[in-house]
C-alpha positions as CSV (number, residue, x, y, z in Angstrom):
1,M,0.0,0.0,0.0
2,I,1.2,3.5,-0.8
3,R,0.4,6.4,1.6
4,K,1.3,10.1,1.0
5,F,2.0,12.7,3.7
6,D,3.7,16.1,3.1
7,F,5.6,15.7,6.4
8,L,6.7,12.3,7.6
9,I,8.0,12.2,11.2
10,I,9.6,9.0,12.4
11,G,9.7,9.0,16.2
12,G,7.3,10.3,18.9
13,G,9.4,11.9,21.7
14,V,9.7,15.6,22.4
15,A,11.7,16.2,19.2
16,G,9.2,14.6,16.8
17,M,6.1,16.0,18.6
18,S,7.5,19.6,18.8
19,Y,8.2,19.5,15.1
20,A,4.8,18.0,14.3
21,L,3.0,20.8,16.1
22,K,5.0,23.5,14.4
23,V,4.5,22.2,10.8
24,A,0.9,21.1,11.4
25,N,0.0,24.7,12.5
26,S,1.3,26.0,9.2
27,G,-1.4,24.5,7.1
28,K,1.2,23.4,4.5
29,G,0.0,19.8,4.3
30,K,-0.7,16.6,6.0
31,V,1.5,15.3,8.8
32,A,2.2,11.7,9.8
33,L,3.9,10.9,13.1
34,V,5.1,7.3,13.1
35,C,6.0,5.7,16.5
36,K,7.3,2.1,16.9
37,T,5.5,1.6,20.2
38,T,3.0,4.0,21.8
39,L,3.7,7.7,22.3
40,D,4.0,7.4,26.0
41,E,6.9,5.0,25.7
42,A,9.3,7.5,24.2
43,N,12.7,8.0,25.9
44,T,11.6,11.6,26.7
45,A,9.2,10.3,29.3
46,K,12.1,8.7,31.2
47,A,14.0,12.0,31.7
48,Q,13.8,12.9,35.4
49,G,16.0,15.8,36.1
50,G,14.7,18.6,33.9
51,I,15.4,21.0,31.1
52,A,18.1,23.7,31.0
53,S,17.4,27.4,30.2
54,V,18.6,30.7,31.4
55,T,15.5,32.2,33.2
56,N,16.8,33.9,36.3
57,L,18.5,36.9,34.8
58,K,19.4,38.3,38.3
59,V,22.3,35.8,38.6
60,D,22.4,33.9,35.3
61,N,23.1,34.8,31.7
62,F,23.6,33.2,28.3
63,E,27.4,33.5,28.5
64,K,27.5,31.4,31.6
65,H,25.4,28.6,30.1
66,I,27.5,28.7,26.9
67,E,30.7,28.4,28.8
68,D,29.3,25.5,31.0
69,T,28.3,23.7,27.9
70,M,31.7,24.1,26.2
71,I,33.5,23.0,29.4
72,A,31.4,19.9,29.7
73,G,31.9,19.1,26.0
74,D,35.6,19.2,26.4
75,Y,35.7,22.2,24.0
76,I,34.8,19.9,21.0
77,S,31.3,21.4,20.9
78,D,30.3,23.6,17.9
79,I,30.1,27.1,19.3
80,K,27.4,28.0,16.7
81,A,25.2,25.1,17.8
82,V,25.8,26.0,21.5
83,E,24.8,29.6,21.0
84,Q,21.7,28.6,18.9
85,V,20.4,26.4,21.7
86,V,21.3,28.5,24.7
87,R,20.0,31.8,23.2
88,N,16.8,30.3,21.9
89,A,16.1,28.2,25.0
90,P,13.7,30.7,26.8
91,D,11.5,30.9,23.7
92,A,11.4,27.1,23.6
93,I,10.3,27.0,27.2
94,D,7.5,29.4,26.3
95,D,6.4,27.0,23.5
96,L,6.3,24.1,25.9
97,V,4.2,26.1,28.4
98,K,1.8,27.1,25.6
99,W,1.5,23.5,24.6
100,G,0.3,22.6,28.2
101,V,3.5,21.6,29.9
102,N,3.7,22.5,33.7
103,F,6.9,23.3,35.4
104,D,7.2,23.6,39.2
105,K,7.1,27.2,40.5
106,T,8.0,28.9,43.8
107,E,5.4,30.5,46.0
108,T,6.2,33.8,44.3
109,G,5.3,32.4,40.9
110,E,8.8,32.1,39.5
111,F,10.3,28.8,38.1
112,D,11.6,26.6,40.9
113,L,15.1,26.0,39.5
114,H,17.5,23.1,40.3
115,R,21.2,22.9,39.7
116,E,22.9,19.9,38.2
117,G,26.5,18.7,37.6
118,G,28.5,21.0,35.4
119,H,26.2,24.0,35.7
120,S,27.5,27.1,37.4
121,E,24.0,28.4,38.3
122,F,20.5,27.1,39.2
123,R,18.9,26.9,35.7
124,I,17.1,23.6,35.5
125,L,13.3,23.8,35.1
126,H,11.6,20.7,36.3
127,H,8.3,19.0,37.3
128,A,9.2,17.2,40.5
129,D,11.5,14.3,39.4
130,D,9.5,13.3,36.3
131,T,10.0,16.3,34.0
132,G,10.3,14.2,30.9
133,F,7.0,12.5,31.6
134,E,5.3,15.8,32.1
135,I,6.7,17.2,28.8
136,Q,5.6,14.0,27.0
137,R,2.1,14.3,28.6
138,G,1.6,17.9,27.5
139,L,2.8,17.3,24.0
140,M,0.9,14.1,23.6
141,E,-2.4,15.8,24.4
142,A,-1.6,18.7,22.0
143,V,-0.6,16.3,19.2
144,R,-3.6,14.0,19.6
145,K,-6.0,16.9,19.5
146,H,-4.5,18.4,16.3
147,K,-6.6,17.7,13.2
148,N,-3.7,17.9,10.8
149,I,-1.6,15.2,12.5
150,T,-2.1,11.5,11.9
151,V,-0.5,9.5,14.7
152,L,0.5,5.9,13.7
153,E,1.5,4.0,16.8
154,N,3.2,0.6,16.8
155,H,4.4,1.1,13.2
156,Y,8.0,0.4,12.5
157,A,10.3,2.2,10.0
158,V,12.4,-0.4,8.1
159,E,14.3,1.9,5.7
160,I,14.3,5.4,4.4
161,I,13.7,5.7,0.6
162,T,16.4,7.2,-1.6
163,Q,17.6,7.0,-5.2
164,H,19.0,3.6,-4.2
165,H,15.5,2.2,-4.4
166,L,15.1,3.6,-7.9
167,G,18.0,1.4,-9.1
168,E,20.7,4.1,-8.9
169,E,24.1,3.7,-7.3
170,V,24.3,5.7,-4.1
171,T,27.7,6.2,-2.5
172,R,28.9,8.3,0.5
173,R,30.7,10.7,-1.9
174,R,27.4,11.5,-3.7
175,K,26.2,15.0,-2.8
176,D,22.7,14.9,-4.2
177,I,21.1,12.0,-2.2
178,E,17.4,12.7,-1.5
179,C,14.9,11.1,0.8
180,Y,11.5,10.4,-0.7
181,G,9.9,8.8,2.5
182,A,10.2,5.5,4.2
183,Y,9.1,1.9,4.1
184,I,7.0,1.3,7.2
185,L,5.9,-2.0,8.7
186,D,2.2,-2.2,9.6
187,P,1.6,-4.3,12.8
188,D,-1.9,-5.4,11.7
189,T,-1.2,-6.5,8.1
190,K,2.4,-7.5,8.8
191,K,3.2,-5.9,5.5
192,V,5.7,-3.1,4.7
193,D,3.9,-0.1,3.2
194,T,5.4,2.7,1.2
195,F,5.1,6.1,2.8
196,L,5.9,8.9,0.3
197,S,6.7,12.3,1.7
198,R,8.0,15.7,0.6
199,I,9.9,16.2,3.9
200,T,11.0,13.5,6.3
201,L,12.1,14.1,9.9
202,M,14.1,11.5,11.9
203,A,13.4,11.7,15.6
204,T,14.0,8.1,16.7
205,G,16.0,8.8,20.0
206,G,19.0,7.1,21.3
207,T,21.1,3.9,21.3
208,G,21.2,2.8,25.0
209,A,19.7,-0.6,24.3
210,V,22.8,-1.7,22.4
211,Y,24.4,-2.0,25.9
212,A,23.6,-4.8,28.4
213,T,22.7,-2.2,31.1
214,T,21.1,1.1,30.3
215,S,18.7,3.7,31.7
216,N,17.0,3.8,28.3
217,P,13.8,1.8,27.4
218,N,14.3,-1.3,25.3
219,I,13.1,0.6,22.2
220,A,16.3,2.7,22.1
221,T,18.0,0.7,19.4
222,G,19.4,3.5,17.3
223,D,17.0,2.9,14.4
224,G,17.2,6.3,12.8
225,I,21.0,6.5,13.0
226,A,21.3,3.0,11.4
227,M,18.8,3.8,8.6
228,V,20.5,7.0,7.7
229,Y,24.0,5.4,7.8
230,R,22.8,2.6,5.5
231,A,21.3,5.3,3.2
232,K,24.9,6.8,3.0
233,G,24.2,9.8,5.2
234,T,26.9,11.1,7.5
235,V,27.0,9.9,11.1
236,K,29.4,11.6,13.5
237,D,30.8,11.4,17.1
238,M,29.4,8.0,17.9
239,E,32.3,7.3,20.2
240,F,30.8,9.7,22.7
241,V,28.4,7.5,24.6
242,Q,27.4,9.1,27.9
243,F,27.2,6.7,30.9
244,H,25.0,8.1,33.6
245,P,27.0,7.9,36.8
246,T,24.0,7.0,39.0
247,V,21.4,4.4,38.1
248,L,19.8,2.3,40.9
249,Y,21.8,-0.8,41.4
250,N,19.2,-3.5,41.4
251,P,20.3,-6.8,39.9
252,A,16.6,-7.8,39.3
253,E,16.1,-4.9,37.0
254,T,18.9,-4.1,34.6
255,H,17.2,-3.2,31.3
256,P,16.1,-0.5,31.6
257,A,17.9,0.4,34.8
258,Y,16.1,3.0,37.1
259,L,17.7,6.4,36.8
260,I,18.7,8.4,39.9
261,T,18.6,11.9,38.6
262,E,21.6,14.2,38.6
263,A,19.4,16.7,40.4
264,M,19.8,14.6,43.5
265,R,23.5,15.5,43.5
266,G,22.6,19.1,42.8
267,Y,20.3,18.9,45.8
268,G,23.3,17.9,48.0
269,G,23.6,14.2,47.5
270,I,27.1,12.9,48.2
271,L,28.8,9.9,46.5
272,R,30.3,7.5,49.0
273,L,31.7,4.0,49.2
274,P,29.4,1.5,51.0
275,N,31.6,2.1,54.2
276,G,30.7,5.8,54.1
277,E,34.0,7.1,52.8
278,E,33.8,9.9,50.2
279,F,36.0,9.6,47.1
280,M,35.2,12.3,44.6
281,Q,37.8,14.6,46.1
282,K,40.4,12.4,44.5
283,Y,39.2,13.1,41.0
284,D,37.7,16.6,40.7
285,K,37.4,19.8,42.8
286,R,33.7,19.9,41.9
287,L,33.3,16.6,43.9
288,S,29.9,15.0,43.2
289,L,28.8,17.8,40.9
290,A,31.6,17.3,38.4
291,P,30.5,16.5,34.8
292,R,29.1,13.1,34.1
293,D,32.1,11.7,32.2
294,I,34.4,12.4,35.2
295,V,32.0,11.1,37.8
296,A,31.2,7.9,35.8
297,R,34.9,7.1,35.4
298,A,35.6,7.8,39.0
299,I,32.8,5.5,40.1
300,D,34.0,2.8,37.6
301,R,37.6,3.1,39.0
302,E,36.5,2.9,42.7
303,M,34.3,-0.2,41.9
304,K,37.3,-1.9,40.3
305,I,39.7,-0.9,43.1
306,H,37.4,-2.2,45.8
307,G,35.8,-5.1,43.9
308,L,32.3,-3.5,44.2
309,N,29.1,-3.9,42.2
310,H,28.1,-0.4,43.2
311,V,28.9,2.8,45.2
312,C,26.3,4.8,47.2
313,L,24.6,8.1,47.0
314,D,23.8,9.7,50.4
315,V,21.0,12.1,51.0
316,T,20.4,11.1,54.6
317,H,21.8,14.4,55.9
318,K,19.0,16.3,54.1
319,D,15.6,17.1,55.5
320,P,13.4,13.9,55.0
321,E,10.3,15.8,54.1
322,E,12.1,18.0,51.6
323,T,13.7,14.9,50.0
324,K,10.3,13.3,49.6
325,H,8.8,16.5,48.2
326,H,11.6,17.0,45.6
327,F,12.0,13.3,44.6
328,P,8.7,11.5,45.2
329,N,9.1,8.9,42.5
330,I,12.7,8.0,43.4
331,Y,11.7,7.8,47.1
332,A,8.8,5.4,46.2
333,K,10.9,3.3,43.8
334,C,13.7,2.8,46.4
335,L,11.1,2.1,49.1
336,S,9.6,-0.6,46.9
337,I,12.9,-2.6,47.1
338,G,13.4,-1.9,50.9
339,I,15.5,1.3,50.8
340,D,14.3,4.4,52.7
341,I,16.5,7.1,51.1
342,T,16.0,9.5,54.0
343,K,17.7,6.9,56.3
344,Q,19.8,4.7,54.0
345,Y,22.3,5.1,51.2
346,I,21.1,4.5,47.6
347,P,23.2,1.9,45.8
348,V,24.2,3.3,42.4
349,C,26.4,2.4,39.4
350,P,27.0,3.8,35.9
351,S,24.9,2.8,33.0
352,A,24.6,3.6,29.3
353,H,22.5,6.7,29.1
354,Y,22.8,9.1,26.2
355,M,24.3,9.3,22.7
356,C,26.1,12.6,22.0
357,G,26.8,11.8,18.4
358,G,24.4,10.7,15.6
359,I,23.1,11.9,12.3
360,L,25.2,15.0,11.3
361,V,22.9,18.0,10.8
362,D,23.4,21.7,10.2
363,L,21.9,24.6,12.2
364,N,18.6,24.0,10.3
365,A,18.7,20.3,11.5
366,E,19.0,19.2,7.9
367,S,21.1,16.1,7.3
368,T,23.6,15.4,4.5
369,I,20.6,13.8,2.7
370,H,18.4,16.4,1.1
371,R,14.7,16.5,2.3
372,L,15.8,14.6,5.5
373,Y,16.0,16.3,8.9
374,A,17.1,14.9,12.2
375,V,16.3,16.2,15.7
376,G,16.8,15.0,19.2
377,E,19.1,12.3,20.4
378,C,19.5,10.6,17.0
379,S,21.1,13.8,15.7
380,C,24.6,15.3,16.0
381,T,24.1,19.1,16.1
382,G,27.5,19.7,17.7
383,L,26.0,21.0,20.9
384,H,27.3,18.2,23.2
385,G,30.8,17.8,21.8
386,G,32.6,15.2,23.8
387,N,30.1,15.1,26.7
388,R,26.5,16.3,27.2
389,L,25.9,18.9,29.9
390,A,23.1,17.7,32.1
391,S,19.6,18.7,31.0
392,N,20.8,20.2,27.7
393,S,19.2,17.4,25.6
394,L,15.5,18.2,26.0
395,I,16.0,21.9,25.3
396,E,18.2,21.0,22.2
397,A,15.3,18.9,20.9
398,V,12.8,21.7,21.2
399,V,15.1,24.4,19.8
400,Y,16.2,22.3,16.8
401,A,12.6,21.1,16.1
402,K,11.6,24.7,15.7
403,A,14.7,25.4,13.4
404,A,13.8,22.3,11.3
405,A,10.2,23.3,11.0
406,E,11.0,26.9,10.0
407,H,13.5,25.7,7.3
408,S,11.4,22.9,5.9
409,L,8.3,25.1,5.7
410,K,10.4,27.5,3.5
411,V,11.6,24.8,1.1
412,I,8.7,22.3,1.0
413,D,7.1,23.9,-2.0
414,N,10.3,23.0,-4.0
415,Y,9.6,19.3,-3.5
416,Q,7.1,16.9,-5.0
417,F,6.2,13.3,-4.2
418,N,8.4,10.8,-6.1
419,E,5.8,8.5,-7.8
420,N,8.5,6.1,-9.2
421,V,9.3,4.5,-5.8
422,P,8.7,0.7,-6.0
423,E,6.7,-1.1,-3.3
424,W,8.6,-3.3,-0.9
425,N,9.3,-6.9,-1.9
426,D,8.0,-8.9,1.1
427,E,8.7,-12.4,0.1
428,G,10.0,-14.8,2.7
429,T,9.1,-16.4,6.0
430,M,10.7,-16.7,9.5
431,T,10.8,-19.8,11.6
432,N,10.7,-20.0,15.4
433,E,14.3,-21.1,15.5
434,E,15.3,-17.9,13.7
435,K,13.4,-15.8,16.3
436,V,15.4,-17.5,19.1
437,L,18.6,-16.7,17.3
438,I,17.6,-13.1,16.9
439,A,17.0,-12.8,20.7
440,Q,20.3,-14.5,21.4
441,D,22.2,-12.1,19.1
442,M,20.6,-9.1,20.7
443,R,21.9,-10.2,24.1
444,E,25.3,-10.9,22.6
445,V,25.5,-7.4,21.1
446,G,24.7,-5.9,24.6
447,Q,27.4,-8.0,26.2
448,I,30.0,-7.1,23.5
449,M,29.3,-3.4,23.9
450,S,29.3,-3.4,27.7
451,N,32.4,-5.5,28.0
452,Y,34.6,-4.0,25.3
453,V,33.2,-0.6,24.4
454,G,32.2,0.7,27.8
455,I,33.4,3.6,30.1
456,V,37.0,2.5,29.9
457,R,38.3,1.3,26.5
458,S,41.5,0.0,24.9
459,D,42.6,-0.8,21.4
460,L,42.5,-4.5,22.2
461,R,39.0,-4.4,23.6
462,L,37.7,-2.3,20.7
463,H,39.2,-4.6,18.0
464,R,37.7,-7.6,19.8
465,A,34.3,-5.9,19.7
466,W,34.8,-5.1,16.0
467,T,35.6,-8.8,15.2
468,R,32.6,-10.1,17.2
469,L,30.2,-7.6,15.7
470,D,31.3,-8.4,12.2
471,I,30.3,-12.0,12.6
472,I,26.8,-11.1,13.9
473,Y,26.5,-8.5,11.1
474,E,27.1,-11.0,8.3
475,E,24.7,-13.5,9.9
476,T,22.0,-10.8,10.4
477,E,22.2,-9.4,6.9
478,E,22.0,-12.9,5.4
479,L,18.9,-13.6,7.5
480,F,17.3,-10.2,6.7
481,K,17.5,-10.9,2.9
482,R,15.5,-14.1,3.1
483,V,12.8,-13.3,5.6
484,K,9.8,-11.0,5.8
485,P,10.8,-8.0,8.0
486,T,9.7,-8.0,11.6
487,K,10.4,-5.5,14.3
488,D,12.9,-7.9,16.0
489,I,15.1,-8.6,13.0
490,C,15.1,-4.9,12.0
491,E,16.1,-3.8,15.6
492,L,18.9,-6.4,15.7
493,R,20.1,-5.1,12.3
494,N,20.1,-1.6,13.6
495,M,21.8,-2.5,16.9
496,V,24.6,-4.2,15.1
497,N,25.1,-1.2,12.8
498,V,25.1,1.2,15.7
499,G,27.5,-1.0,17.7
500,Y,29.8,-1.0,14.7
501,L,29.7,2.8,14.3
502,I,30.4,3.4,18.0
503,T,33.4,0.9,17.9
504,R,34.8,2.2,14.6
505,Q,34.7,5.8,15.6
506,A,36.2,5.0,19.0
507,I,39.1,3.2,17.2
508,E,39.6,6.2,15.0
509,R,39.9,8.7,17.9
510,K,43.5,8.4,19.1
511,E,43.1,10.3,22.3
512,S,41.0,10.3,25.5
513,R,38.5,13.1,25.1
514,G,35.2,13.7,26.8
515,L,33.3,10.5,27.2
516,H,35.8,8.5,25.1
517,Y,38.4,7.3,27.5
518,T,41.1,4.7,26.4
519,V,44.0,3.3,28.4
520,D,46.1,3.5,25.3
521,Y,45.9,7.3,25.1
522,P,45.3,8.4,28.7
523,K,44.7,12.1,29.4
524,H,44.9,12.7,33.1
525,A,47.7,11.7,35.5
526,Y,45.4,10.0,37.9
527,D,44.0,7.9,35.1
528,Q,47.4,6.4,34.4
529,K,47.8,4.9,37.8
C-alpha cells in the first residue's frame, strides 16, 4: 500500500512532537507521526532531572550557560550550535508552556530552579522528578488533538527511501542523495507499506539498548542512525556515549535500569563507598557535581579498586520531608525494594544513558541527505561535543525542532512526491528457530558493547568488539535478505550497525577526550595509575 504525507515524522518523543505541532499549524499539508510503540513509551518520558534554560537573569546569563556547555563538552562542541540552543532556550520554554507543559514554581510564581552537575547556576526547570513524563504528557495531548496530525503507533520504519530504491548507485561521496519517504511495517497486516513524503524528519531517539545495562527503554536501538547510515548519510561522534553515573543498582532490573537523577546530587547528595567514605575529592574539585564523564569514570575506578558492584549516593543528611517532596518517584521506587533514602544510602552504578553523536545536521537540522532532517538524540548538532551537559538534551530537541520546522516550511514547495518509488518486496518467512537466534544475538550485542566498548576502553577491547560484531553483522544481513521484515530482525540489524559505528569511531579517535576514555591514550595523570 502507498500512503502520502507532506511531512513524515519518524519518532514520537519531544523532538518529533514539537516538530509535528510546528508544521501542522502552518497548514502546509498533512503530517504523519510514526511511532514504533506508543507515544508514552518514548525516551523523553524517562527523563527525570529537567530542562536547562537561562531564566533567572538576576544571577544567570547566556554566556555562563554557553561556557558551562563548552567545558562539559571538552571544547569539542560547535560554538554556533551551542549559541543557537542557549539563546533560543527561553522561547522554547515558552512554547512548551503554551502546549500545556507544567513546570514547578515557587510561592512567588517564578520557576523553581534546580542545579545539576557542570552547571554554574541554578537553571534547571523541572516537574518534581518526572520532568520528561510531564513534557511528554503535555505534547501528547496537543498532538492527539491536532486535526492535521495522523498518529500511527506501533508502526516500524524499516528503511528510508532514496535513489538507491530507484536502481541508482548511491555512494557516500554523492552530494545529491534525496529522501522520498520510508518503508513502514504495519503491525496489523504484517506488510511493509510505502510512505511517500515531501519532507522526512528522523526523531528516533538514542542507542542505549545496544548495551547490556542502560537507563533507556528497550526501544532505544538506534534505528534512525542506522537507517541514515545505510542510506549513505553522514554519522558523526558516535564514540561519545554518555554513561549516567548513577542508576539504581538492582540486579533484578537491569534493562532499563532505574535512573537516579543528577538533580539529586545538585540537591546535595554525596557519593560514598558503602563504608561511608567519600571519594570524589580524589578526582575533581567539583566533587559529586563534576560533569558526568568524570563522575562515571571515578565510580568505575572505585568499583574496580574495591571489587564492588556499586557505590552509594547519600541524602540522609538532608531534611526527610524536603527529599520526599523533591523526589517523590525516586523515594517510592527505592522504598519498593526496601531502601528508605531518608535513612539509608542509595546503591548506584554507571549505565549507558545518552548518545552525544548521531546523524550529522546543520543549524537547520538538515542532514547530509536532502529533504531529510534529524532532531533530538538521534542527531549530532555539535551542541554536546565530547560530553553532554546535564539537561541540555530536552532543550536542544525543542530548539532544533523549531529550526527544522522553519526551514522545511520555507523549502517544501520545491519538493514533490516521487511517484516512481517501487513497493517493498516482502517475500520470505521466518521460523521460530530464527526468532530464538535473533533474541540471542541481541543479548550478545549488549554483552560485547558493555564488556569491550564501555566507560574505559582499549585498542585490544575495541578490535575484539569489531571482530565479534562483524560475525553477527554477516549472519544478520543474510537472514534479513530471506525473511519477511519483523520489528525484531530490524532492531537487531540496527543495533549491530550502531555498535559497529560506536566501535569504529572509537578506534579512529587516538586520544582520550570527553566521554571517550582509552587506556592506550590516557589524558589525566590519575587515570594512568
